[in-house]
C-alpha positions in Angstrom: 99.4 149.1 11.1 102.4 151.3 10.1 103.0 149.2 6.9 99.4 149.7 6.0 99.6 153.5 6.5 102.8 153.6 4.5 101.1 151.8 1.6 98.1 154.1 1.9 100.3 157.2 1.7 102.3 155.8 -1.3 98.9 155.2 -3.1 97.8 158.8 -2.3 101.1 160.3 -3.6 100.9 158.1 -6.7 97.3 159.2 -7.4 98.3 162.8 -6.9 101.1 162.4 -9.5 98.7 160.8 -12.0 96.0 163.5 -11.5 98.7 166.2 -11.9 99.9 164.6 -15.1 96.3 164.5 -16.4 95.9 168.2 -15.5 99.2 169.0 -17.2 97.8 167.3 -20.4 94.4 169.0 -20.1 95.7 172.6 -19.6 98.2 172.2 -22.4 95.5 171.2 -24.8 92.6 173.4 -23.8 93.3 175.9 -26.7 93.6 173.0 -29.2 90.1 171.8 -28.2 88.6 175.2 -28.9 86.5 175.3 -25.8 84.4 178.4 -26.2 85.1 180.0 -22.8 88.9 179.6 -22.8 90.6 182.5 -24.4 94.1 182.8 -26.0 95.1 184.6 -22.8 95.7 181.1 -21.3 99.0 181.2 -23.1 100.0 184.0 -20.8 99.6 181.9 -17.7 100.3 178.4 -19.0 103.9 178.5 -17.9 103.0 179.1 -14.2 100.2 176.5 -14.4 102.8 174.0 -15.8 105.4 175.0 -13.2 102.9 174.5 -10.4 101.8 171.1 -11.7 105.4 170.0 -12.2 106.2 171.1 -8.6 103.3 169.0 -7.4 104.5 166.0 -9.3 108.1 166.3 -8.1 106.9 167.0 -4.5 104.7 163.8 -4.4 107.5 161.8 -6.0 109.8 163.0 -3.2 107.2 162.1 -0.6 107.3 158.5 -1.8 111.1 158.4 -1.4 111.4 160.3 1.9 108.8 160.4 4.6 110.0 162.6 7.4 107.2 164.9 8.7 109.4 168.0 8.6 110.3 167.3 5.0 106.6 166.8 4.0 105.6 170.1 5.6 108.4 172.0 4.0 107.7 170.6 0.5 103.9 171.2 0.9 104.8 174.9 1.7 106.9 175.1 -1.5 104.2 173.5 -3.6 101.5 175.8 -2.1 103.6 178.8 -2.9 103.8 177.7 -6.5 100.0 177.1 -6.4 99.1 180.5 -5.0 101.3 182.3 -7.6 99.6 180.3 -10.4 96.0 181.0 -9.1 96.8 184.6 -8.5 98.2 185.0 -12.1 95.1 183.2 -13.5 93.0 185.6 -11.5 94.8 188.6 -12.8 94.9 187.5 -16.5 91.5 185.7 -16.3 91.8 183.7 -19.5 88.1 182.8 -19.6 85.0 184.5 -21.1 81.7 182.8 -20.5 79.7 185.5 -22.3 77.8 185.7 -19.0 78.8 188.1 -16.3 77.5 185.9 -13.6 79.8 183.0 -14.5 82.7 185.3 -14.9 82.0 186.8 -11.5 81.5 183.4 -9.9 84.8 182.1 -11.2 86.6 185.2 -9.9 85.1 184.7 -6.5 86.1 181.0 -6.6 89.7 181.9 -7.5 89.8 184.3 -4.5 88.4 181.6 -2.2 91.1 179.2 -3.6 93.8 181.7 -2.8 92.5 182.1 0.7 92.5 178.4 1.2 96.0 178.1 -0.1 97.2 180.8 2.3 95.5 179.0 5.2 97.2 175.7 4.1 100.6 177.5 4.0 100.1 178.8 7.5 99.0 175.4 8.8 102.0 173.6 7.2 104.3 176.3 8.6 102.8 175.8 12.1 103.3 172.0 11.8 106.8 172.5 10.6 107.9 174.8 13.4 106.0 173.0 16.2 107.1 169.6 14.8 103.5 168.4 14.9 102.7 165.2 13.0 99.7 165.1 10.7 98.5 161.5 11.1 
């Protein structure tokens, strides 16, 4: 049972790395693809998006190598801090223009909800870290 769970987690971490690499490629090529709603302001936040994705890749690679619960919670907190900074800066710069105020408004609300979710995730991970609770 433990071996099966270990293999399952390794698969999850590997998939997370692959998805992050795909997002890294996509975000770095959005302007080249001339997608109508992505503005040149993406260049202003691309550095933090890349940093957030690289932190996620490194974090998941570390999870494959070292599996202690305290370590996983700590790394997830660090990754989520990078993520919230990235989402907040995207929210501030808002490198999108849908030529439709409803879609612009909806994406702004979605970014706020994502930030709230990340803050909750940080609090939960911190709680698990200090109480030494295990996830699974």
